[in-house]
N, C-alpha and C positions, 0 to 999 in steps of 0.2 A: 222536765226534771225533775226524780224523787230525792229528797233529804239524804238517800246513804251517796248516789250521783254527784251531788251539790257538796257532801262532805269529804267525798275522793276529791274532788275538784281543787275544793280549798288547801287539805292538807298536801297536791301538788304544787299550787302555786308558792304556800308556804315553805315548801322545801325547796322548789326553784329559788326564792328569793335567798333564803337562806345560803344558797349555793353562791348563785351570783354576787351577797353580802361578802361571803368569807373568799372567794375569788379577787373580787376588789381589795379586799383589807390586804388580802396576801400580794398584788403587785406593788398596793404603796407603800406597805413596808419593804417592799425589793426595793422602790424608788427612794427611796427616803435612804436606805442603808446607800445605796450605788452612789445620790447624791452625798453624802458623809462620807466616801470615798475619796470621789474626785473634788470635792471642796478646794483642800489647798493646793489645787493646779490651776482652779479657774481661771485667776488671776492672770497666773504663767501662759496660759494660752491664749487668753482675749489678748492681751499686749504682745505675743507673739501674732496675733492676726490683725492686730491694728498694724504692727510695723512691716506686716509683709506687702500690707495693702498700700502705706503709704509708700513703701520704696519699691513699687514693679514696675513704675516705669522709667525707675533707673536700671532693674533688673532689665528691663528690654534694651536699652541702649546699649549695657554691658554684653549682653549677651550678641548682639549684632558687634560690638566691637573685638569680641573673642571668636569670632569666626562659628554661631550658633550654637554654645558649648552652656549651655545651659547650669549643669552642677559647676564648672568654673565660675561661672558668674555669680551663683546664689554662695557658694565658697567663699568669695573675695569678699562679698558684702560682711557676711558672719565674720573673718576678721577683721574687716574694720569696723565692725559694730562691737566687736570684744574689745579691742584695742582703744577704743572710746571711753569705752567703760571700765576698763580695769588700770588704763595708763592712770588716767588720774585718780585714780583710786590709790593706787601704789605711792604717788609721787604726795598725795596730799595726804592720806591716812593713816600715816606715821606719827607724823604732827598732829595729826587732829586727834590719835586717839590717846596719842600721849599729852593732851593739855585737858580731854575727859578725863584722865585719870587723876590728873594731877588737880582737875579744880574739884572732884568725888574725894580725892583724900583731903582736901582741903575742907571741902565742908564738911566730912563727918569730924574733921578732928578739928572743929572750929577754929581754922589758920586763914579762912579764905581773906583777905582786905583788898579795898580799892585801891592801887599805886597814886600817890599826891602826883599832882604836873611837876612836870618838870619846871624848876625856877626860870628858864631860860622865856620860859612863857610872859612874864612879867615883863619883858622886854620889848613885848610885838607892841608896833606902832597901834597908834590911838586905842585899842582893845585889850591891848596885854595885861593890865593893872586890876582891870576889871576881870575880864576873859579867867586869871590866876585865880581872882578870889572866889567867883562863881564854882572854880572847880575844885578847891578845894575843899570849898562845905560840903560842897556834894561829895565829894567820897568821905570827908569825914561822916556824916550822914546815912549814906550807906555802910557803913561800916558799924553804926550804932544799931543800923538796922539790922544786919547780922547778929550781931551781937545777943541780941532782944527773942531772937527765933531760930534758934542755935538748936532747938529738938527738931524743927520743921524740916530744918535743912541736914539732916538725915536722913530722912526720907526720900529728900531730892536728891540727895547723891545714889541714892540706889536708883531714883529713875534714870539717873547721867547715866547708870550701866547698863540699864536697859536700853537707850536711844543706841546708843553704842552697839549692844546686839541686832539692834530691826536695823541697821543701817546697815550692817553686815550682810542680815538673810534677804534684804534687800538687792543689792549688790549683785548677792548669788541668784536670784530671782529673775533682773536682766540677763544677767549671763545665758541662763537656761531657756530663755523667751528670744533672744538673739539668735540661739542655735533651730529654736523650733521655726522660728523667722525662716531662717535661710530652707529648709525643708520643707514650709507649708508654700516660698516660691516656685519648687517643684512644681507646687501641684496648684498653680495658680489656673490653669484655664478650667479644669476642672471646679474650683472653688465655685470661679464665676457664674459657669452654667448650673449649676447646685442653687446659688443664693437666687437665680434668677427663677429656676424653678420654682423653688420655696417661695418667695414674695407670689407666683404669680396663683398659686395655688389660693393664699393668702386672700390676694386683692386683683386677682384678672391679672389675664398677660400684660398687658398694657401697662397697668398701673405698676404691674410685676418687675418690668422691665426699670421706668421713672424710680421708683423706691429704691432697687440693685445700684442704679447710677448715682443718684443724691448721694445713699451710704458712701460708696466710693470718694465722691466727692469732698463729704465730710470729714470722712476721716482722713484724708492727705491734706486739707486746708487746715482742719484743728492740729493736727502733728505739723504739719511746715508752718502755719504763721501765731503760730500759740506755745505748744513743746519745742520745736526748734529755735525759735529766739531765746526762749527762755533759757535755753541749754546754750548757747553762743553768748548769752549776756554772763550767765554760771562760770564757762571756763575760761571770758575775757576779765572778767572778777578774781577768779583764783590766779590768773598771770600775775595782776597788778598785785595782789597782796604779797602771791610769793616774792616778787622780785622787792615791796617795798620793808620787807620783814615782819607781817603781821602773824602774829602767834595763830595756832589755830585756823590758817587760811583755809582748810576744806571743808570747816564748819562755816563760816561764813559764805565760802560760795555753795554751800548749799541754802541758806538763808536764805539766800539772793535768786536762786534758781525757786525756793517756793513761791517767795515773792512774783518772780518775773512768771510763774505759770496763775497764780489768782489776779494778775493785770494789774500788779502795787509798784510803784518804781522803786528800782535796787539801789536811790539815793538813801532809801529808807536805813539800810545798812550801812551802805559804803562813805556816806556823808559825815554819821560820829565816829566812823575808823578814820577818815581822811581827820578828821577833828583831830583827834588823839593824835595822828602820826605827825603834826604840825607841831606836840610836845616831846616827840622822841628823835624826830631826823632833822636833819639842816632844813630851812624853809625851803631851797629851790627845788629837793627831791618832794616835799611835802606838798607845794605848789602842784608839782608835776601830778600824783599822785591823786589830788583833789581834782584837778582839772579832765585826767583822765575818768574818773568817775563818773564826772559828770560825762562824758561822751560815751561813757556805759550804760548809763542810767535812759538816755535819751536817742539809744541805737534802734530800741523797738520802731521808732517813729520813719525810721528807712528801711527797715528790716525787714518790717510786714508788710508792706506794699509790694516789694521783692516778691516775699515766700509766699504771701495767702492770697490761697487763688480766688481769680475774681467772682465776681455775681453769687458771693457766699457773704453774709453777713449775719451770722452769729451771736445775740448779742452778749457783752462780755461777762455779766451775771450771769448767764448760762455756764460760763467758762469758769467762773468764781465758785460759784457753789458746785458744779460737777468736781471741780481738784478737792472745794476742801472735805465735800461727804466721803469723795473717792478716796480721801489719804482717813477719814474717820476710818470709813467700813473696811479698808484693805494695804494699809499702809504707805509705803513709799510707793509703790509702785499701782496703788489706786490714785496716787496724786496723779496721777499722767492718764490713766485709764480713766478714772471718773471723768476728768474735763471731754474728751474724746466721745464715750457713752452721753452723756447728757448733753452736749451738742448735736450727735447722731438721734435720741430722740427728738429733740428740738425741730431738726431738720424734718424729719419722718414725721412728727406729728402735724408741721407747716402744709407739706406738702401733700398730706392725707383731707387736710381741712380744704386744702386749695380745691377750686371747684374746674371740673374738666374742663378742656378747648374745647369749643366747638364745633363739630364738623364741618368742614369748608360746603358750602352748597354748589350741587352742579348743574354747571352753562346753560341755560335754557335752548 
């Protein structure tokens, strides 16, 4: 080959390389723009997929009861889901929003103070006088702290308003996800087939089917055994808080929901509230509320065995990290999504690392 031919080949190579570089660059830019556009909807769609997978067995059962009408079953589940989301929000949202606005106003104006205990606390047997003294000192110390850090509290007031806005956006996301989940239920068979084909192309036909089934089992178990239990405990807490007349019951119930998802006992929230109730209510209803709070806090001991799928033991640390990380990354919806996704990743990793079962030997 002459030097002229070699030069021509080099020029063609450089030309092709430059053309490939430009094509790949254009493709990457297009993908980045597409991702930027769909990014706000990712968490909504992922939660819708999780819901659809979790309630599919109930959808099949309901479809059979309705004479094979899948659309009617999916519509019914959407309506039930919207009722579960919107009714508590409507009942508890107004009082909680008013409490948030009042708190933000007092923080901004510097008029927020901790109320002193009811003098009746001093009449409690055995611990009454000491409890009244400790409570009074704590209220005075907190008031002094608030006066000292008045400037910082103004910024806190703005964050309180931001939290309220984020909560409303979270409710809207749950509503949209529920509607999308209903539509996905109608495409469940095709979705399952596509999932198996994707897994088969990645890890082989046999392991692909196993990975798909493990994913479904994990999603359903975490949704029922972790998220479902947390929702039940939050709803029970909300009922008790409303009946006893605790201000901002929705906020406290939301705090119970968060604690239950990250596997912490709701008594951390309900206990101090029950202690406060003793200072503002009669002893009998206050005692009933305390007992009720304890029952709600330990209810996961019998709810989880009922709802959590057998044969699947995802470490609670995985759930905790997933819930906290998801909330930081994606807000309120991420609190639910993160726990499921990290548990799913953990179970798939365990399944992938497990050795394949030996093939049975042929009979001689």
